[in-house]
C-alpha positions in Angstrom: 28.8 13.3 -68.2 28.2 10.8 -65.4 26.2 13.2 -63.2 22.8 11.9 -62.2 20.1 14.5 -62.0 17.7 13.9 -59.0 14.0 14.5 -59.6 11.0 14.2 -57.3 7.6 13.1 -58.6 4.4 14.5 -57.1 1.1 12.7 -57.8 -2.2 14.6 -57.9 -3.9 11.7 -56.1 -3.1 8.7 -53.9 -1.9 6.4 -56.7 -0.3 6.6 -60.1 -2.9 6.8 -62.9 -2.2 5.9 -66.5 -2.0 8.7 -69.0 -2.0 11.6 -66.6 -0.5 14.8 -68.1 2.8 16.1 -66.5 4.3 19.4 -65.5 8.1 19.4 -65.6 9.0 22.0 -62.9 12.2 24.1 -62.5 12.4 25.9 -59.1 13.3 29.5 -58.6 16.0 31.0 -56.3 18.3 33.0 -58.6 20.1 29.9 -59.9 22.0 30.0 -56.6 19.6 29.0 -53.8 16.5 26.8 -53.1 16.0 23.1 -53.8 13.4 20.4 -54.4 12.9 20.2 -50.7 12.1 23.9 -50.3 9.6 23.6 -53.1 7.9 20.4 -51.9 4.7 22.2 -50.7 4.5 24.2 -53.9 4.9 21.2 -56.2 2.4 19.1 -54.2 -0.2 21.9 -54.4 0.5 22.3 -58.1 -0.1 18.6 -58.7 -3.4 18.6 -56.8 -4.7 21.9 -58.2 -4.0 21.0 -61.8 -4.5 17.2 -61.7 -1.1 16.8 -63.3 1.9 14.8 -62.2 4.6 17.2 -61.2 8.3 16.3 -61.8 10.6 18.7 -59.9 14.2 18.8 -61.1 17.2 19.2 -58.7 19.5 21.1 -61.1 23.0 22.1 -59.9 23.4 25.6 -58.4 25.8 28.4 -59.0 28.4 29.6 -58.0 29.8 26.1 -57.5 28.2 25.1 -60.9 27.9 28.3 -63.0 26.1 28.6 -66.3 25.5 26.4 -68.3 25.6 23.5 -65.8 22.2 24.0 -64.1 20.6 24.9 -67.5 22.0 21.7 -69.1 20.7 19.6 -66.1 17.2 21.0 -66.9 17.6 20.4 -70.6 18.7 16.8 -70.1 15.8 16.1 -67.7 13.4 17.5 -70.3 15.0 15.5 -73.1 14.7 12.3 -71.0 11.0 13.0 -70.3 10.1 14.0 -73.8 11.9 11.1 -75.4 10.5 8.6 -72.9 13.8 7.7 -71.3 12.3 8.3 -67.9 10.4 6.3 -65.2 7.2 8.0 -66.4 6.0 7.1 -69.9 4.2 10.3 -70.5 2.8 11.3 -73.9 5.2 14.2 -75.0 2.2 16.2 -76.1 0.9 16.1 -72.5 4.1 17.5 -70.9 4.2 21.2 -70.0 7.4 23.0 -68.9 6.9 25.3 -65.9 9.1 27.4 -63.6 9.1 30.4 -61.4 11.7 33.3 -61.4 15.0 31.7 -62.3 13.0 28.5 -63.0 11.0 30.5 -65.5 14.3 31.6 -67.1 15.4 27.9 -67.3 12.0 26.8 -68.8 12.2 29.5 -71.5 15.9 28.6 -72.3 15.1 24.9 -72.5 12.3 25.6 -75.0 14.8 27.7 -77.1 17.4 25.0 -77.1 14.9 22.3 -77.8 14.0 24.1 -81.0 17.6 24.7 -81.9 18.7 21.1 -81.3 15.6 19.6 -82.8 15.6 16.7 -80.3 12.1 17.4 -78.9 9.7 20.3 -78.8 7.5 21.2 -75.8 3.9 22.1 -76.7 3.4 24.4 -73.7 5.4 26.4 -71.2 4.3 28.3 -68.1 6.7 31.1 -67.0 5.9 32.6 -63.6 7.5 36.0 -63.1 10.5 34.8 -65.2 13.9 36.4 -65.4 14.6 36.9 -69.1 17.3 39.6 -69.1 20.8 40.0 -67.9 21.2 43.5 -66.3 19.6 44.9 -63.1 21.8 48.0 -62.8 20.8 51.6 -63.7 21.4 50.6 -67.4 18.4 48.2 -67.5 15.9 49.2 -70.2 12.9 48.0 -68.1 11.2 50.6 -65.9 10.1 48.0 -63.3 13.7 47.5 -62.3 13.8 51.1 -61.1 10.2 51.3 -59.9 10.2 48.1 -57.9 14.0 47.5 -57.4 14.4 48.7 -53.8 11.4 48.6 -51.6 10.0 45.1 -52.2 10.9 41.5 -51.5 13.3 41.0 -54.4 15.6 43.9 -55.0 17.5 44.9 -58.2 20.7 44.6 -56.3 20.0 41.0 -55.2 19.1 40.1 -58.8 22.4 41.6 -60.1 24.2 39.5 -57.5 22.5 36.4 -58.7 23.3 37.2 -62.3 27.0 37.7 -61.4 27.1 34.4 -59.5 25.4 32.5 -62.3 27.7 33.8 -65.1 31.3 32.6 -65.4 32.1 35.8 -67.4 30.6 38.7 -69.2 30.3 36.7 -72.4 27.9 34.2 -70.7 25.5 37.1 -70.0 25.1 37.6 -73.8 24.0 34.0 -74.4 20.3 33.7 -75.2 20.2 30.5 -73.1 21.3 32.7 -70.2 18.9 35.6 -71.0 16.2 34.4 -73.3 15.1 38.0 -74.1 18.4 38.4 -76.1 17.5 35.5 -78.5 17.4 37.0 -82.0 14.8 34.4 -83.1 12.0 33.4 -80.8 9.8 31.7 -83.4 8.6 28.1 -83.2 8.2 28.3 -79.4 5.6 26.5 -77.3 2.2 27.9 -76.5 3.1 30.2 -73.5 1.5 31.4 -70.4 3.4 34.2 -68.6 2.3 35.4 -65.1 4.0 38.6 -63.7 3.7 40.4 -60.4 2.8 44.1 -60.2 5.4 45.0 -57.6 8.4 43.0 -59.0 11.6 44.3 -60.7 11.2 41.4 -63.2 7.7 42.4 -64.2 8.5 44.3 -67.4 11.1 41.9 -68.8 8.7 38.9 -68.4 5.9 40.8 -70.2 8.4 42.1 -72.9 9.5 38.5 -73.6 5.9 37.5 -74.0 5.4 40.3 -76.4 8.4 39.2 -78.5 7.1 35.6 -78.5 3.7 36.9 -79.7 5.3 39.1 -82.5 7.2 36.0 -83.7 3.9 34.2 -84.3 3.6 32.1 -81.1 0.4 31.7 -79.0 0.9 33.7 -75.8 -1.2 34.7 -72.8 0.2 37.3 -70.4 -1.4 38.1 -67.1 -0.2 40.6 -64.5 -1.2 39.7 -61.0 -2.2 43.1 -59.5 -0.9 43.9 -56.0 1.4 40.8 -56.0 5.1 40.8 -55.1 7.8 38.6 -56.6 7.6 35.1 -55.0 3.9 35.2 -54.3 3.4 31.7 -55.8 4.9 30.3 -52.6 2.0 31.7 -50.5 -0.8 29.4 -49.3 -3.5 28.1 -51.6 -6.1 30.3 -49.9 -4.2 33.4 -51.0 -6.1 35.3 -53.7 -3.0 35.8 -55.9 -2.4 32.1 -55.9 -6.1 31.3 -56.6 -6.0 33.8 -59.5 -2.9 32.2 -60.9 -4.4 28.7 -60.8 -7.5 30.0 -62.7 -5.1 31.1 -65.5 -3.0 28.0 -65.3 -5.9 25.5 -65.4 -7.5 27.4 -68.3 -4.2 27.4 -70.2 -3.7 23.7 -69.6 -7.2 23.0 -71.0 -6.4 25.1 -74.1 -8.8 27.9 -73.1 -8.0 31.7 -73.2 -9.0 34.0 -70.4 
């Protein structure tokens, strides 16, 4: 419609350089909380640590704007970037989708819709402890929901609340753009880096989604950050978990396998 989607651009250096690669970033927060402002430090660090321009998207949040509004905002921002209808004239082959938690969910869903719509196709995506499933109750098939769902930063109960706020109805929860793990076909997806945290209820579904992508013939790297909790990516750059993550991210962006 006539909604304008705000974005913020972070440069790796003091000035805009021609032909720099870009990261299109979707923030976490359970589709309900957080903003470009809260993620400013993370995006600035991401730009300098990877020597990429980072474009952070201010998608609309639930429950005021339930699924699929925020997802469509992310898709349209990606479409504008990949089809050069954006302030930056970045080579589409040099754009990588990236997001953490709910943002990882949105990046994965944008890649699925890009393939389905045929309007553009990302070459790479980085999913940091992504949410890929739709159930955090006792019925969840993933052991990490039970193992890590009560005593750590992100609880299974909180995740279920987010899911219930993001969905308009039960039908939404079965949509693969809502829960990418449910997609029947995950072929023809970008090269993918998935980082998970050891003590995170989302750990197993992130790794399971990576496994499904691999089985469908995609190039996938999956790394579990040992000892880390959900949300560790927001810690300072000196933190070992963050340094380990950037080692994986930079190798992946250069096309190297670790």
